[in-house]
C-alpha positions as CSV (number, residue, x, y, z in Angstrom):
1,M,79.5,19.8,-81.0
2,R,81.3,16.8,-79.6
3,K,82.8,17.6,-76.2
4,R,87.2,17.9,-77.1
5,N,88.6,14.8,-75.7
6,P,91.6,15.6,-72.9
7,N,94.9,15.7,-73.6
8,G,96.5,11.8,-74.0
9,Y,92.9,10.2,-74.3
10,G,93.1,9.7,-78.3
11,C,91.4,10.4,-81.3
12,V,89.0,9.1,-83.4
13,T,88.8,10.3,-87.5
14,K,87.3,9.0,-90.5
15,L,89.5,7.7,-93.3
16,K,88.7,8.6,-97.1
17,G,87.4,6.1,-99.8
18,N,84.6,3.2,-99.8
19,R,85.7,1.5,-96.8
20,S,84.0,-1.2,-94.7
21,R,85.8,0.4,-91.4
22,P,86.9,4.0,-91.8
23,W,86.7,5.1,-88.7
24,V,90.1,5.1,-87.4
25,V,91.0,5.2,-83.6
26,K,94.7,6.6,-82.6
27,V,96.0,7.5,-79.6
28,T,99.3,9.0,-78.4
29,M,102.7,7.1,-78.3
30,Y,105.8,7.6,-77.7
31,D,109.5,5.9,-78.9
32,E,112.5,5.9,-76.4
33,D,113.4,9.5,-77.4
34,G,110.1,11.1,-76.1
35,N,109.1,11.5,-79.6
36,A,104.9,11.5,-79.6
37,K,103.1,10.0,-82.2
38,Q,99.8,9.1,-83.4
39,T,99.3,5.4,-83.6
40,P,95.9,3.2,-84.9
41,V,94.9,1.0,-82.5
42,G,91.3,0.0,-84.0
43,Y,88.9,1.0,-86.6
44,A,85.2,0.8,-86.3
45,E,82.0,0.3,-89.3
46,T,80.7,3.9,-87.4
47,E,81.6,6.6,-85.2
48,E,80.0,5.4,-82.4
49,K,81.7,1.8,-82.4
50,A,85.0,3.9,-83.0
51,L,84.4,6.2,-79.8
52,V,83.1,3.0,-77.5
53,L,86.4,1.1,-78.8
54,L,88.7,4.5,-78.0
55,A,86.7,4.7,-74.2
56,Q,87.6,0.8,-73.8
57,Y,91.3,1.0,-74.9
58,N,91.8,3.7,-72.5
59,N,89.7,2.3,-69.5
60,N,92.2,-0.8,-70.6
61,P,94.0,-1.5,-73.7
62,W,93.3,-5.2,-73.1
63,D,89.6,-4.6,-73.3
64,A,89.8,-3.3,-76.8
65,G,90.0,-7.2,-77.6
66,R,92.0,-9.7,-77.9
67,E,90.7,-10.5,-81.5
68,T,92.1,-7.2,-82.7
69,I,94.7,-6.1,-80.3
70,T,97.1,-4.2,-83.1
71,L,100.6,-4.6,-82.6
72,A,101.3,-1.5,-81.6
73,V,98.5,-1.8,-79.0
74,L,100.6,-5.5,-78.0
75,Y,104.0,-3.4,-77.8
76,Q,103.3,-0.7,-75.4
77,R,101.6,-3.5,-73.2
78,W,105.2,-6.1,-73.5
79,L,106.8,-2.6,-72.6
80,Q,105.4,-2.3,-69.4
81,I,104.9,-6.0,-68.6
82,K,107.8,-7.8,-70.5
83,A,110.8,-5.3,-71.1
84,P,111.4,-4.6,-67.6
85,K,112.9,-7.8,-66.9
86,L,115.7,-7.5,-69.8
87,G,118.6,-5.6,-69.7
88,K,119.7,-2.0,-70.0
89,A,121.1,-2.7,-73.4
90,N,118.7,-5.0,-75.3
91,A,115.5,-3.4,-74.0
92,L,116.7,-0.5,-75.6
93,S,117.9,-2.1,-78.9
94,L,114.2,-3.4,-78.8
95,K,113.1,-0.3,-78.4
96,S,114.8,0.8,-81.1
97,A,114.0,-2.0,-83.6
98,F,110.1,-1.4,-83.1
99,R,110.5,1.9,-85.2
100,H,111.1,-0.1,-88.0
101,C,107.9,-1.8,-88.0
102,S,106.2,1.3,-87.9
103,K,104.2,0.3,-91.0
104,Y,102.2,-2.2,-89.3
105,Y,101.2,-0.4,-86.0
106,G,97.9,-0.6,-86.6
107,M,98.1,-3.8,-87.8
108,K,96.0,-7.0,-86.3
109,Y,98.4,-8.4,-84.9
110,R,96.3,-12.2,-85.2
111,S,96.9,-10.8,-89.1
112,I,100.7,-10.6,-88.9
113,R,102.9,-13.1,-91.0
114,A,106.1,-14.2,-91.3
115,Y,106.7,-12.1,-94.7
116,H,105.4,-9.2,-92.5
117,M,107.8,-9.4,-89.8
118,Q,110.8,-10.3,-92.9
119,D,110.0,-7.2,-94.7
120,C,110.5,-4.9,-91.7
121,I,113.9,-6.9,-91.3
122,D,114.7,-6.8,-94.4
123,N,113.8,-3.1,-95.4
124,C,114.9,-1.5,-92.4
125,G,117.9,0.4,-94.2
126,R,120.8,-0.9,-91.5
127,T,122.8,-2.8,-91.0
128,Y,123.2,-6.8,-89.7
129,S,122.7,-5.6,-85.9
130,T,119.7,-3.5,-86.4
131,Q,118.3,-6.4,-88.7
132,G,119.3,-9.2,-85.8
133,A,117.4,-6.7,-83.2
134,I,114.3,-6.4,-85.6
135,K,113.9,-10.0,-85.7
136,N,114.5,-10.8,-81.8
137,L,111.9,-8.3,-81.2
138,W,109.4,-10.0,-83.7
139,G,110.0,-13.2,-81.1
140,H,109.8,-11.4,-78.3
141,L,106.2,-10.2,-78.9
142,D,105.2,-13.8,-80.6
143,R,105.6,-15.3,-77.6
144,F,104.1,-12.9,-75.4
145,A,100.9,-12.8,-77.4
146,F,101.0,-16.3,-77.5
147,E,101.0,-16.5,-73.8
148,C,98.3,-14.6,-73.8
149,D,96.4,-16.2,-76.6
150,I,96.4,-13.9,-79.0
151,I,97.7,-16.1,-81.6
152,D,98.2,-20.0,-81.9
153,K,101.1,-19.8,-84.5
154,M,104.3,-18.2,-83.6
155,Y,105.4,-16.8,-87.0
156,S,109.0,-15.2,-85.8
157,Q,110.1,-19.1,-85.8
158,L,110.5,-18.5,-90.1
159,T,112.3,-15.2,-90.1
160,T,115.9,-14.9,-90.9
161,S,118.3,-12.3,-90.6
162,P,121.6,-11.6,-91.5
163,M,125.1,-13.0,-90.0
164,A,127.4,-10.9,-88.4
165,P,130.2,-10.3,-90.9
166,D,133.6,-11.5,-89.9
167,T,135.7,-8.7,-88.6
168,S,139.4,-7.8,-88.5
169,R,138.4,-4.4,-85.6
170,M,141.3,-2.5,-87.7
171,P,142.5,0.6,-85.2
172,F,142.6,4.1,-87.0
173,T,145.6,4.8,-88.6
174,E,147.9,7.7,-87.7
175,D,146.4,9.6,-90.9
176,E,143.1,9.0,-89.6
177,I,143.4,10.4,-86.3
178,A,145.4,13.4,-87.8
179,A,142.0,13.9,-89.9
180,L,139.9,14.2,-87.3
181,W,142.1,17.0,-85.1
182,D,141.9,18.6,-88.1
183,I,138.2,19.1,-87.8
184,S,137.6,18.8,-83.7
185,D,136.0,22.3,-84.4
186,R,133.2,20.3,-85.9
187,P,130.0,18.8,-83.6
188,W,130.3,15.7,-81.7
189,V,134.1,15.0,-83.1
190,D,135.5,15.7,-79.7
191,T,133.5,12.7,-79.1
192,V,135.1,10.6,-81.2
193,L,138.7,11.8,-79.8
194,I,137.5,11.5,-76.3
195,Y,136.8,7.7,-77.0
196,L,140.3,7.2,-78.7
197,Y,142.2,8.7,-75.5
198,S,140.0,6.6,-73.4
199,G,139.6,3.6,-74.3
200,F,135.8,3.0,-72.8
201,R,133.3,1.0,-74.6
202,L,130.2,2.9,-76.8
203,T,127.9,2.6,-73.7
204,E,130.2,3.0,-71.0
205,L,130.9,7.3,-72.9
206,L,127.0,7.4,-73.5
207,T,125.9,6.9,-70.2
208,M,128.6,8.6,-67.8
209,K,127.3,11.4,-65.9
210,T,129.1,14.4,-65.4
211,S,129.4,13.4,-61.8
212,Q,131.6,11.0,-63.0
213,I,134.3,13.8,-63.6
214,N,136.7,14.5,-61.2
215,L,138.5,18.0,-62.8
216,E,140.4,18.3,-60.3
217,E,142.3,14.8,-60.3
218,R,141.9,14.6,-64.2
219,T,140.1,11.5,-63.8
220,F,136.9,9.6,-65.5
221,T,135.4,7.3,-63.5
222,G,133.4,4.5,-65.2
223,G,132.9,1.4,-66.6
224,V,129.2,-1.3,-66.9
225,K,130.1,-3.9,-68.1
226,T,132.8,-6.9,-66.1
227,K,133.5,-6.8,-62.5
228,N,137.2,-5.7,-63.4
229,G,135.8,-2.9,-66.1
230,K,132.7,-1.5,-63.6
231,D,133.5,2.1,-61.9
232,R,137.1,2.2,-63.2
233,V,139.7,5.0,-62.9
234,V,141.0,6.0,-66.6
235,P,143.2,9.6,-66.3
236,I,142.2,12.0,-68.3
237,H,144.8,12.8,-71.2
238,P,146.1,15.9,-71.5
239,R,145.4,16.2,-75.4
240,I,141.6,16.0,-74.7
241,E,141.4,17.4,-71.1
242,P,139.9,20.7,-72.9
243,F,136.9,18.8,-75.1
244,V,136.1,16.9,-71.5
245,R,135.7,20.5,-69.6
246,R,133.7,21.9,-71.5
247,L,131.4,19.3,-71.7
248,A,131.6,18.8,-68.4
249,K,131.0,22.7,-67.4
250,Q,127.4,22.5,-70.0
251,G,125.4,21.6,-66.9
252,N,123.9,18.6,-68.0
253,E,123.4,15.2,-66.5
254,Y,125.2,13.2,-68.8
255,L,128.5,14.4,-70.1
256,F,127.4,13.1,-73.8
257,S,124.0,15.4,-74.4
258,L,121.6,16.0,-77.0
259,D,119.8,19.1,-76.4
260,G,120.6,18.9,-73.5
261,K,119.3,15.3,-72.9
262,K,121.4,11.7,-72.7
263,I,122.1,10.5,-76.5
264,T,120.8,7.2,-77.7
265,S,123.1,4.5,-78.8
266,Y,121.0,5.0,-82.0
267,R,121.6,8.4,-82.4
268,Y,125.0,8.9,-81.6
269,Y,125.6,6.0,-84.5
270,K,124.5,8.1,-87.2
271,L,126.2,11.6,-86.2
272,W,129.6,9.1,-85.7
273,D,128.7,7.6,-89.2
274,E,128.6,11.3,-90.5
275,I,132.1,11.8,-88.9
276,M,133.5,8.9,-90.5
277,E,132.6,10.1,-93.6
278,Q,133.9,13.3,-93.2
279,I,137.5,11.7,-93.5
280,H,136.9,8.9,-96.0
281,A,137.2,6.4,-93.4
282,D,134.6,3.0,-91.7
283,H,135.0,2.4,-88.5
284,T,133.4,1.3,-85.0
285,P,133.0,2.7,-81.6
286,H,134.8,-0.4,-80.8
287,E,137.3,0.2,-83.0
288,A,138.4,3.4,-81.4
289,R,138.6,1.2,-78.0
290,H,141.2,-1.6,-80.2
291,T,143.0,1.7,-81.2
292,F,143.6,2.9,-77.5
293,E,144.9,-1.0,-76.4
294,T,146.4,-1.3,-79.6
295,N,148.8,1.7,-79.3
296,L,149.5,2.1,-75.8
297,D,150.7,-1.6,-76.0
298,N,152.7,-0.3,-79.2
299,A,154.2,2.3,-77.2
300,G,155.7,-0.3,-74.1
301,G,153.2,0.6,-72.2
302,N,152.8,-1.6,-68.7
303,R,150.7,-4.7,-69.4
304,K,148.8,-4.2,-65.9
305,C,148.1,-0.5,-66.5
306,I,146.7,-1.4,-69.6
307,D,144.5,-4.2,-68.5
308,L,143.1,-2.1,-65.8
309,L,142.3,0.6,-67.9
310,M,140.8,-1.0,-70.4
311,G,138.9,-3.2,-67.3
312,H,140.6,-6.8,-68.4
313,K,140.9,-9.1,-66.0
314,S,144.6,-9.6,-66.3
315,S,145.8,-13.4,-67.7
316,D,149.2,-13.4,-65.6
317,V,148.0,-14.6,-62.2
318,G,150.8,-13.0,-59.9
319,N,150.3,-10.3,-62.2
320,R,146.6,-10.0,-60.5
321,V,146.8,-10.5,-57.4
322,Y,150.3,-8.9,-56.4
323,N,150.7,-6.4,-58.9
324,H,148.9,-2.8,-57.7
325,K,149.4,0.3,-59.9
326,T,148.6,4.0,-58.5
327,L,147.0,6.7,-60.8
328,D,150.7,8.0,-61.5
329,Q,151.2,5.0,-63.3
330,L,148.3,4.9,-65.2
331,R,148.5,8.2,-65.7
332,D,151.6,8.0,-67.1
333,T,150.5,4.7,-69.1
334,I,148.3,7.1,-71.1
335,E,150.3,9.9,-72.0
336,L,152.3,7.7,-73.9
337,L,149.8,7.8,-76.3
338,K,151.1,11.1,-78.5
């Protein structure tokens, strides 16, 4: 009886049917959410050859042979070497895109053509942004494979993805916001209301740690995008204060957590869309930020205070340089939202 492989080593199994290479080598790989999946990394004519291939893979994935490197193996290597050099948001987008290429994980990368790549783009069942991310991922993998002499032609250059549609960034209506308050006790609706009453960007709240909440001062401290937006102080609006206090006291590292862990943008978008369906609306998280600014402006809020809350650079030089606002003034402004 063959000795059992150690955990995480991988396995060799025989496929059904009449095949020239019926023995498949599988290893465990993890997505960005930490979910494990058995992924094929090669095929062999005999069990002995498959076991050799598995041993070579565990010694060094590249030793399995450049001619037979699969998409999954190439991606894992790219993830180690190239992905850390990208921006965090870009890397997360590309990692999410990889899950839409799953039907080709075990295919030799040298055999992948433009129509395979286009198939992943066209049939992902997602919006233009995800389709663009998949196309972008294929470009990254092609360049890496070309650099490693695995391919001599980059088929990703022949793929296409839809352009971003023109949007008007429609703010939430009063009726839509009222509808959210009517179902505020349902899961995750409180997070939508926090977006509407704080003006933060999607990533700013998804990456906000509980330690960035000051319950005594009733403030958030966050922001990630620009010099003016980073580490800005935003007062917690009284209407969402109970939500923020409850989330902060759950003891999780991140304010928005799923099963105690930071929720990914991919997962949050799905939850967001489900809530929009409940109130018969079609808005993005960024439109919550747009609603925040629009409603403050409509309420006569001080422009400098609004810019500070949004993390924008004031367009008026005098206002930008000489006008300093206190926390109380920022609180007075944000409480204009009724």
